[in-house]
N, C-alpha and C positions, 0 to 999 in steps of 0.2 A: 827170801825164800820163795822158790817156785810154788804157786799156788796149788799145784795138783800133788806136789811133794807134801804141801801142809795138809792138804785133804786127807792123804792116805795116812799122814803121821797121827792125825786127829781121830781117823778110824782105828788106827792101831792101838791108841792110848785109850779109846773105849773099850776094845776088846780085852785090854790087859786090866782095865778097870772091873769089867765084869767077872774075869777070873779071880780079882782080889776082893771081889764083894764078900762083907764080912759073912762066915757062915751061921752066926746066931740069928735068930728070928727078926725079921723086918716086918713089924706089924703095921697093917693098913686096915682101917674100918670105913673110911671114908674117900672120895675122889680127892679131897683136899690133902689127905696123908699121901696119897700117891703122887702128887705134885710135888710135895716137900720131899718124899724119897727120891724123885727124880732130880731135883735140883741138886740133892746131896751127891747123887751119883754123877751128875754133870760135872759138878765142881771138882770131884775126884779125878775124873778124865782129864780137864783142863790142866790141872796141877801136874799131869805126867807128860805134857807137851813137852818136845826138846826145846833147849835154850835158844836155838837158832830160828825159831818161830818168829822172834823178833825181826822187824819192827811192826809185826801184825799185833793188834789190840783185839783179844778174843771176847766176844759177848754171846752169851747163849740165853734166850728168852723162853721159858717154859710154859706151853700153853695150858688149855683146860679141858678136862673131859666133858662130854655132854651131861650138861645139868640133869637130864632126865634118866642118866644111868643110876642105877640101882645094883651096887655089888656086895655079895656076900663078904662077911669080915673074914680077914686071911692074916694068918700067922708068919707067913714068910712070901714076900714078894720078889720076884727076880726081874731084872731089867734087861733086855736083850735088844740088839739091833737086827731088824727084819732082813730078810734076804735081799741083797741089793741096796739097801739104805745107806746113806752116807751123812755123817755129822758134818754137813756143809750146806748153808743156805735152810731153804725150807725143808723139813724132813720129819721123820716120826720115831718115836721109840716105843718098843713092845714092853708090855709088863704083864706078867702072868703069875697066877696065883699056885704056888707049889704045895702049901700046907693049909688047908681050910676046908670047911664042910662042902663048899662047892668050888670047883676048879673054874677059873675065868681067864681070859684073855684080852686085853685092851691094848689101843694104840694112842699114845700120846703126843699131840704135835709139838715140834720144836723149831725153832729159828736159830741158826749159828752163825753169827756174823764175824769177820775177820776184818777189822780196820787197818789199812795201810796205805801208803803213797801209790798215787797214780795219776795219770795223765787226763784231765777234764777238759772237753771242749769249751772255747770261749764264744763260739758261734755256730750257726748251722753250716753244715757242708754237704754240698749235693754229691750224689753218686757218680764215680769217675773223677773227681776232683782232686788234686795233688794237695796232699797234706803239708804245711809248712810250721816252721816252729812256732809260730805266731797263733797258730790254730788251737793251741791248748796250754792250759798251766797246771803246775803240779799241785795237788790237793790231796786229803786223805778221803777215802772211798771204803765202801764194804766190798771186798773182793768177793765175798760169798753171796752178793746179791743175783748174780747171773753165773751160769755154768761155764761161759766162757772165760779164759783166763785174761787178766787185765795185762796192758802193755806197760811196762815199768821203764824200758830203756828208752829215751826219744830216737836213739837209732834206728828202733823197731818200727816207727811209724812216721817219722820226717821223710818225706820224698815218697812215701806209699800213697796209693790211692783209697779212697773211700769205696769199700765193696757195696755201700746201702746208703740210703739218706741218713745223715747223722745230724743231731740237735744239741744246741747249747746246752751244756751242763751233763752231757754224758760222759761217764768213763770210758776211755778207749780200750776195747778188747780186742784180742786176736782176731775174731770174726769179721770184724768193721773194716779192715783195711787188708790190701793186698798189692803184692808188686805191681807195677805199670805192665801192660802188656807190650811186648815187643815187636810183634805183628798181630794182624787179623786173620779171622778164618777165611781161606781161600788164598792167601797172600803166598807168594813164591819164597821158599827158604832154601838155605844151604844146609845140607846133612853130610856129617862125616861118620861114615860106616866103619865100625872096627870089627874085625874077625881074628882069627888064630894067625899071627904072622902077617897081617896086612891091614892096610887102611886107605879107604876109598872117599873121596870127596864128590858128592852128586848133587842134584838140585830135586826138589819136589815141591808139593802143595800142602800147605797146613790145613788141616780139617777142622782146627778150632784155633781161637785166639791164644797165645802163649806168653807166659812171663818167665823170668828167669828162675830155673829150678823146678818148673812145672815138667811133669810128663805129657807129651802129646802125640796124636797119631798125623802121620805125614803119607800123602799119596804119591808114589814114585812115578815116574814117567810110563813106565812097564804097567802102571795099574795096581800094584802091590802094594799093600798099607804096612808100614811099619811104625814102631814106637821109638820115641827117644827123649832126652832131657835137654831142655832149653838152656844155653849157655848165655851169659851176661850180654854178649855181642850179639844175640838173636840166632844164632847157628844152633844146629841141633846134633847132640852126641848119640849115635844109635849104636847097637851091638848085635852081631848076628849070632 
């Protein structure tokens, strides 16, 4: 399952769990009660994940509130996701008192882990080095340990170039690799300019290095700057 799809499915399950939270009083008088309620709520959310979340193995670690915190007894506590929060990696859960002498609102830390297959580097790889099938082996890792999506298909990294220094033991993620550059900044390139009813082939100068599929800017012989998409053969496809 795509990690971003899983993350959104997890959040949707959480929102569903909030709506289904029992209407009867959820009493809490100590921070420990809040932790227990949170574990109950998270377990309910995990149970609603779609079956195709497999082969990921989900785990949620509920953190602790500040030991110095003193909360007034509450007859009903409502859990909620703060705006912009996601149940993925290190996050937090809002808990607010709806029925009590004193209304309060606190945030409890959570760590959501999603263990699944990924490719882990067997040695160090320098920036710009081309990755081969011998550079990584398949292993189980926590997909949620980093915001960047893991690379699960070897076709997505074999033959790609390291975008930054990589270390042995790292799980390959999409921001770690890039397509190899087909030309450097300042290099002469061929451009195919297409317009309504015509196509013209011309030449220009690349204003930046380019890889297949990238959008690059080209300076034409007349000084005009246009943008186009790099083809797999290093030519540029532009449109007027």
